[in-house]
N, C-alpha and C positions, 0 to 999 in steps of 0.2 A: 466790729475794731480787734474784737478779742480773740479771733480765729485768725487776723494778721498779724498780730502780736505773734500768736501761737505759731503761725508757720512762719513769719521772718525773723525769731527771735536770736536767732546764732547771728545774722547782721545787724541787727539793731545792736544789742550786747556788742558785737566787736567795732561799732562805728561807735559808742560809748566809747572804749576804751581806746580807740587813736585819738578822738578828741581829747582825753585827759592824758596820754603819753607827750602829744603834740602840746597841749599846753605845758606839762611840767617842763620839756623840751624846752619850750619858748622863753620861758621863766627862766630856768636857769643858763639857757646858751647863750639868746638872747638879751634877754634883760639882764643878764648876770647876777640873777638872785641867787644866793648860795644855800641850797640847801641844807635845813637841821637834821640832824641825826632821826625824828620822827618822820620825816619829811621823805628820806633812803628808805626806811624800812616802808612806806606806803607806797613806794614805785618798787619796790620788790615785789609785793603782790599786785602790781597792775601791769607792769609790762610784759610776762608773763601770759597774764591774759590777753593781749594784742595780737601774740603772736599763735598762742592756743587757739584762740575765738576764730582770727584770719585761716589756720590751717581747717578748722569743726567748718566753716562756713563753707569754703570753699568743696572740701567732701560733701557737705551738708551730713554732719554727725553729729546727733544730738547727743550719743553719749560719752560727747567731752562734759555733758551739765553737772554730774555728779561731782565732778575734778574742780573745776571752775569755783563751785556756791563756796566750798572751803574758802578759798581764794579770797572772795569776796565778802565772808564774815570776817576771817582775822585781818586784813585793811580797813574797813569797816571799822572796826574794835579800836585799831590805831588811830585813825583819822578821829574817831569820835573820844579819846583821850588826848588827843594834839589840839584839838577844838577847843576842847576844857581845860586843858593848861594855859591855852592864851586868851579864854573870856572870864576863867576864874583865878583871880587874884592871889588867890591862895593855894591853887596848885601848881600858879608858874613861881613859885617860890621853894618849892619842892621838886624842883624842874629838873628834869631828866638830862638834859643837855647841858655838860658842864664843858665839855671841851667844842671849841668851833662856833659857829650861828647858834645862840639858844632858842629853844624850840618856841618860845613865844615872844619871838620877833617876828611882826606882823607886815609882809610884803604891800600885803593886798585888803584893804577893808573899806570893799563897796558896799552901802547904807549901812554903814558901822558894825555888820554883821558877818559879810558871806567874805570868806578869809581860801586859803588856799588848803586848809585843810578839813574845810566846809564842800568847797568843789571835791575832793577826792572822794569825801563820804557822800558825796551827791553821785558821783560815777559808780561807787561800790553799791547802792542801793539799788541804782538802774538797772545796771548790769545783773545784780542778784536776782532784782523782780521779774527784767524781762525772762531770766533761764528759769525763773520756779515755774512762770508759767507756760515758758514752750517746752518744759516736761513735759507736760502732761499730751498724751495722743490722742490726736483728732478722730473723729469717727472717718472721715477721711484716709488718713494713715492706717487706722487698723483695718479697710475695707481694702488697703493696697496690701499690705504686710500678708494678707491671710493669704 
């Protein structure tokens, strides 16, 4: 299983980014949920991953991994803060979204804890873990590269 993930990490990470981008577009364009300021920042760090991972997957180029991981870390940090702002009332009072949709607005609240920022955080973490595991060269790749 580990070797499968290592070998196909780009494709799997691209698929996660595809689901995240499609989900965010569905929520905003089909369901008409207006994104808040923090949601936009999360999109800023997710949308390029879809394009970059798509190109890297097509070319089978793992050299993109060091450039994608910072996007995951920054986007995941924003998602973590956004989720905390929604779930911790004290943080919501010092809201960073003063214009437009408040960042504490909870369009989805599945099972009492699954919200849009948590879904985004899950995508950032999955992409980061997939790429982190895929960055190591397998024994097979090493023998082919020599």
